[in-house]
C-alpha positions as MATLAB code, in Angstrom:
seq = 'MNKNKVLGYICWLAAFLIPFQASLLSTEEVSNVKGLISFVALLILIFTGYILVDGANAADKAKAHGH';
ca = [
      28.592  -60.953  -20.280;
      26.555  -64.031  -21.419;
      27.522  -67.457  -21.373;
      28.876  -67.827  -25.334;
      31.286  -64.978  -24.836;
      32.867  -66.650  -21.787;
      33.151  -69.763  -23.517;
      34.507  -68.100  -26.452;
      37.255  -66.680  -24.148;
      38.016  -69.997  -22.765;
      38.633  -71.508  -26.051;
      40.870  -69.104  -26.911;
      42.484  -69.322  -23.669;
      42.729  -72.886  -24.347;
      43.949  -72.441  -27.977;
      46.942  -70.387  -26.841;
      47.841  -73.002  -24.111;
      48.207  -75.800  -26.593;
      52.131  -76.127  -26.891;
      52.412  -76.299  -30.739;
      55.350  -74.050  -31.504;
      57.633  -76.945  -30.610;
      55.690  -79.472  -32.499;
      55.898  -77.517  -35.658;
      59.691  -76.250  -35.336;
      61.455  -79.020  -33.957;
      60.360  -82.072  -35.676;
      63.382  -83.965  -34.339;
      62.101  -84.395  -31.087;
      58.265  -84.690  -31.578;
      56.696  -86.508  -34.423;
      55.018  -84.492  -37.030;
      51.760  -86.460  -36.155;
      51.519  -84.648  -32.510;
      52.371  -81.193  -34.352;
      49.712  -81.601  -36.971;
      46.956  -82.556  -34.148;
      48.213  -79.462  -31.964;
      47.796  -77.199  -35.034;
      44.545  -78.295  -35.943;
      43.409  -78.289  -32.415;
      44.590  -74.585  -32.348;
      42.621  -73.391  -35.404;
      39.411  -74.970  -34.335;
      39.662  -73.480  -30.881;
      40.335  -70.119  -32.504;
      37.650  -69.997  -34.881;
      35.108  -71.623  -32.321;
      35.941  -68.932  -29.858;
      35.523  -66.325  -32.379;
      32.133  -67.640  -33.622;
      31.168  -67.743  -29.988;
      32.233  -64.281  -29.489;
      31.038  -62.563  -32.354;
      27.600  -64.387  -31.940;
      27.302  -63.221  -28.517;
      28.301  -59.525  -29.553;
      25.484  -59.598  -32.330;
      22.970  -61.118  -29.638;
      23.585  -58.013  -27.478;
      23.607  -55.451  -30.063;
      20.278  -56.848  -31.036;
      18.922  -56.565  -27.603;
      20.227  -52.949  -27.297;
      18.697  -51.864  -30.490;
      15.313  -52.906  -29.567;
      14.049  -55.109  -32.176;
];
């Protein structure tokens, strides 16, 4: 397992630890700006994690193929 794959998994873990559900569903107690920032952070972390993990998988397959 290389460094990019581990960083990708950490990004995914951090993305799902962000308490965005309460910010989006309960707008009386939480400001809409906080909910929007949490949601955007969730999306950024998910896609960053995907790019890191997918890139690491492609690099591993290229090494195994011998090219």
